[in-house]
N, C-alpha and C positions, 0 to 999 in steps of 0.2 A: 542490336541483337534481339531476336524474338523472345518474348517472355516464355519461360518454361513452367509447365504445371500451373498456368494461370497467375503466376507471380510477376508483377512488373519489374523491369530490370533495376529500378532504384530501390526496391525492397528485397532483391535476391540475397539470401543469406550466404555467408562465406562457406567454403567447403567444411563439412563436419569433421570432428575428431571422433572416430568410431571407437578406438581402443581407449580404455581408461588412462587418464593422464594426470598432470598436476595442476591444481587451480589455486589461485590466491583470491580471496574475497575481501574487499576493503569495506569494513563496516560490520559491527557486531550487533546490530538491531534486528528487528523481525525480518527485514528484507535480506540482509546478509545471511542470517541463520537459515532462512528458507532456501536461498540459493545453494548454500553449503550442504544442507541436508539432501537436496535433490541430486546434486552431483555425487555425493557420498553413496547414495543408494545405487548409483550406477558404477560403483567400484573406483571412483576417483580418489586421489589423495588431495585433501583440501586443507588449506591454511586460512585462518581468518585473522585479519589485523584490525584491532579495535583501539581507537585512540584514547578512550577512557579506561579507568581502572576496573571496569566490570562490563559485561555485555548488557545491552538494552539500557544504556545510561542516558539516552537523549530522548528523541520523540517516542521511543518504545519504552520509556521509563516511568510512565504514569502508573499509579497504583492499580488501575483497572481500566479496561476499555470494553466497548460493546462488540459482540460478534453477532451481526445481523446482516441481511442482504441489502444491497442498494438496488432498488426496483426501477426498471426501465420498461415501459409498456410496449413501445414500438420495436419491431424487429430490426436489430442493428448489432454491429460488433460490440457496442457498449453493453447491451442487454446480455449477449452471449457471455461476455467476459465476467460481468458481475454475478450472473446466475451460477456459472460454472465455478467461480471463485468461492462462493458461499458453500456450495455443495462439496467441493474439494476440501475446503477448510474444515468442514464438519467431520469429514472422514479422517482427516489428519488429527484432529483433536481426539477422536475416538481411538486412533492408533496409539497416540501418546499417553492416553489414560491419565493416571494419577500424577504423572510428571508435570502436568499443567494445573495450576491453581485456577479453578473456574467454577461457574455455576450455570447449568442449562436451565435457568429459572424461567425462561420465556421473556419475550420483549413485546410490549405494546407500543406500536407506532401510531400516535394520535393524529387525527385530522381535526385541526383546530380552526380551519376556515373553509370556505366553499371550494377554493382552488384545490386544497388538499383532499377534500372529499371526492372531487372529480378525479384527481390523480389516483387515489386508491381504487376507485371504480374501474378506471382504465386498466390498471395492473391486474385486477381480478378478472376482467374480461379477457385479457391477453394470456391468462393462465401461465404466468411467469414461473410460478412454483406450484407443485401439487397441493391440493387442499389439506393434506396431512402436515404440510410445512407452513401454510399461511391461510388464514381465513379472516373474514370481516366479523367484527363484533360491535354491538351497540354499546352505548355508554353504560347501561346497566350491567351487561356481562363483563365489560372492561373493569368495572368496579369490583365485581366478584373475583376476577382473576388477579387484580392488583392488591386487593385487600385494603384499599383506600379509595375514597370517592373520586371517580373520574367522570367528567362532564362532557366528554367528547367521544364520538365513535372512533374506532381504531382498527388497525390490522394486527392480528395476533400471530406471533411466530413462536410456537410452543417449544421448539428445539434450540432457539437462540438464547443469548444470555450475556454474561460478562466473563472476561478473561483477565488474568494477571499477565501483562505482556512480557515481563522479564522471565517468568517461569516458562512461558511459551517459547521464548528465544532459547533459554537454557535447555529445554526439552529437545528442541530441534537440533541443537549443537552437541548434545550428549553422545559420545562415542562416534561422532561423525567428522570432527575436524580438530586440528591443532589450533588453539586460540592464543594469539599474542596480545596481551593487554598493554595499555599505555604505549601503543605503537602507532603513531600517526604517520601515515605514508606521505612523504613530501617529494619523493623522486620516483618516477615511473618511466622506465626506458626499455626498449626492446633491443637486445644484442644477442647474436649467435643463435637466433631462432627461439629465444625464450625471453620472458619478461623478468626484469630485475627491479626490485622495489627497495627503497631505502627509507628508514624511519627517521623521525626528527631527532632521536637520541643517538643517531649514528649507526644503529643496527642495520645490517643488510639481511633481508629474508632470502630463503632458498628460491632459486629461479623457478618460474612457473610457466606452463604452456599457455595458460588462460588466466586473465585477470577479469574479475567482475567488480565493477564499482557499484556498491550498494550503500554508499555513505551519504545518501540524501542530497542536500544542496551542495555539499562539498565534492560531489562527483565532478563538479566544474573546476576543481582546483588544479587540473593538469593541462598541459599544453594540448593534448589530443582531444580534450573534452570541454574546453572553455565555452564553447558555443551551445552546449545543451540548454534547451529552453525550460529552465526551472525557475520558480520564484517562491519566496517564503510567505507563509502565513503563520502568525503567532496564535497558539492555543493555550489557554489556561484552564485548569480544572481546580475545583475547590472542595476541601474536606469540611464536613459539617457534622457536629455531634448528633447522634441519634438519641432522641429522648426516650427514657425508659417508660414514660407514662403514656406514650402514643404509639399505636401500631403503625409501622412504616410499610412501604410497598414491598410486595413479595416477589415482584418481577421488575425488570428494567422498564422504565418509562421513557420513551423517546418522543420529543415534542419540539423539534428544532434544536433545543438543548437536550439534556438527558438527566435522569436520576437513577443511580445504581443503588440497589438495596443495601442496607447496613451490613458492614463487614468490620469486625473488631470494634463495634460501637460507633462507626462513622459512615455517613453517606458520602458518596462522591457525586458531585454535580458538575455540569459544564455543558459545553466548553465554548470559550470565546473563539473567534475566527477572524483575525484582523490582519490587514496588510501592514508590513513593517519594512524598515530599510533592508535592502538587499546587500549582501557583502560576501566575499569569499576570502578566508573561511567565514562560515556563518557566525553571526553574533550570538553570544551567550545571552539567554533570556532569564529574567528574574521575575518572580510573581509580583503582582501589583494589587494594592487594596481596591482600586477601582474595578479591576477585572473580577475580583472576588465579589464585590458588591453587585456587579452586573449578573453574575451567575446566580447569586442568591435571589435577586429581584425576579429573575425569570422562573426560578423554582418556586418561589413564594406565590407568584401569580397562578401557577398551576396547582400547587398543593399548599394553600395558606395555613392549614392546621399544623403542618409539619415545619414550615420554613419561615412563616411570618415572624419577624423579630429575632430570627436566629443569627448567630455570629459565626464567622468562619474560623476554623481551626488552622487554616493555612492553605496555600495554593501551590501549584506547580505549573510552570510555563515552559514551553518548548516550541520549536519551529517545525512546520511540516513543509515538505517540498511539493509544489503544485505545478501542474501544466495548465494551459489555457483551455484544453478540452476535457480536463478532469479524468484523463486516463493516464496510466503510468508510462514511463519509458522502459521498454523491455526489448532488448535486441542488441545487435552489433553496433559498434561505434564507427561511423564512416569517416573517411579522411575528408574533412570539411572542404578545403579549397579545391581538391580534386573533384569532389562531388558537385560543387557549384559549377565547375567548368564542364564536366561531362554532361550535366543535365541542363545546361543553359538553354538548350532548345525547347525545354518545356514552356518557356516564355512565349514561343511562337506556335505552340501546340503541335510539335512534331510527334510522329507516331512512335509507339513503344519500340518497334523493331529497329528504329534508327539509333538506339542507345546501347552502350555497353552495360554490363552488370556493374553495380556499385562497387567501388573499391573501399575496403574497410581496413582498419588497423588490425593486423592478424592477431586473433586471440583476445581482443579487447571488447568487453561487453558491459552493458549497464542495466541495472535494475533500480530505478529511482522514480520520484514523482508520485508516490503512493497516496499523498494527501492525508486526509483524515480516515482513510479506509484500509490502512496497511494491515491491521490485524486480520481482516477478512481476505484481502487480495494478495498479500505477500506470498503465502505458501503456493498458491496457484501460479502466480507470476514466476516464482522460482522454478516450478516444475516446467512451465513453458520455456523458460530460458535454457534449462538443462536439456530439454528435448531439442531445441534449436542447435545448441552447441554440439550435441552428439548425433544429430541428423535423424532423430526419430520422427515418424510420421504423425504420432499423436492420435487424437480422437478420430473415430470413423467418419465424422462429418468434416471432410477435408476442406470443402468450400467455405464453410463457416469458420473453420480454424484459420485458413489463409486470410480471409477478410479480417478476422480479429487481429492476427499478427501484423497486418498492414496498419491497423488502427493503433497498435502499440509501438510501432517501429520508431526508434529515436529520431530518424531523419524525416518523419512525416511532415513536420513543420517547415523544413527546408523545401520539400516538394510543393507544399501549399503556397509558400511565398513565391516560388518560381512560377507556378501556374498562374498565380494572380498578379504576377509582375511586380511583386513587392521586394524582390531581391535581384 
C-alpha cells in the first residue's frame, strides 16, 4: 500500500479516537503523569495505576533533577525533539506555577575538554536555541554567575534550573486523573472492544478504550510488549551537607555530573550511570557507598573548596529505561509477530507501496525509554502521544513532525533489524 502523507506503512498510526474516551495509564511517574495530563486536557477520563504507595516513587523520586536542554547541532529528528521538549516543558512549568517546587536559577554546562569546547561551538553556530535562552560564557563570567570559582568556559542557560520531580508529577496529575496507588497491573487483556486490567491484589479496574504503558522498564511485563527494546541503567545521586562557612553555587553546574545548589542545607550531586542486570520486573536498587564516593570525587575535582573531604549524608539509587539510540519509545504497540511477517520484504529492499499498513494492538500505546532526560522530555512526549491517539496534526512543520515521530516509533528497531537483515 502506498504511504499516505509521507508516512511509510510500517509507521502508519492506527485510526484516531476523535471523541474523548477512557484511558488507563500504567505508571505514576513523570511519564505517566505527562500522558495523563495531556489526555485530560482533551476531555478524556483518565485513570492512573501506580504500583507504589505514592506517585513519582521510582526513577522520578529523586529529591531534585535538572531542567535543561539536550543540545544536538546537526539537523535531525533528535535535535527537533529535544529542542521542542525543552521549550514545551518550560511553558508547562510556567502554567503549573507554584504547584511545582523548582528554581529557575540557571544552568552552567561546562566544557572541560577540547571535544566539549568544539561541541559547544557547533551548537552555537547551529542556533539551536535563541541567544536569550543560551549563550557562551568564559570562565571568568561563569565564576560570577555561579558565585564559586569556575575554571572552564561554559554555556549559560538563564531560564533552566532544578525541579523537584515528585511535585512536578503531582502538579500534572492534580484534577486530571483518578490515581490508584499500590496497584501493580499484572493482567492486561482486550475483551469486548475495551481493555481490562487486573492488579496484583485482585482488584479489577474500570475498562478502558486506551492503555498507555508509562511504567519504564516494566512496560515489557505484558505478553503484547515483551519485545520492547529497553535496557536498564542505574543512577545514584548523593546528598552532601552545605557548609555554613562557605558560599556555594548559585546555579546548577553541569559537568558530566552535576551539582545542584543547596536546598534545606544540602547539596545534591550526581549522578552515576551504570549498566546493571536486566530483569522483568525491574530489580529494586539500593544506594551504595562506592557510588557516593564516585559522585563526591567528581564534585571535589570540580569544586575542591566545597567538596574535598566532605562526607555523604546518603544516596538514592534507581533505574532508568534506555534505548540504544537514546530517544524514547512514543507511539502505538505493533503486533510483533504479524509485523515481522508483513514487513519481511524489507530484507530484500521491497518498495513501500508493496506493504500493508502496520497492524497494532487496538488502543495500546507506550511512552517509555526516557533515560536520564525524563524531566525535560516527558511532558512533550505525553503531548505528542495524546495528539497521535486523537489524530491531531500538531505543529505546522508537518514534515519535521513526521520525521520525528518515525524516530520515536516503538517499532523503529524492528524496521532497522529487518532492513539490515538482522531479524
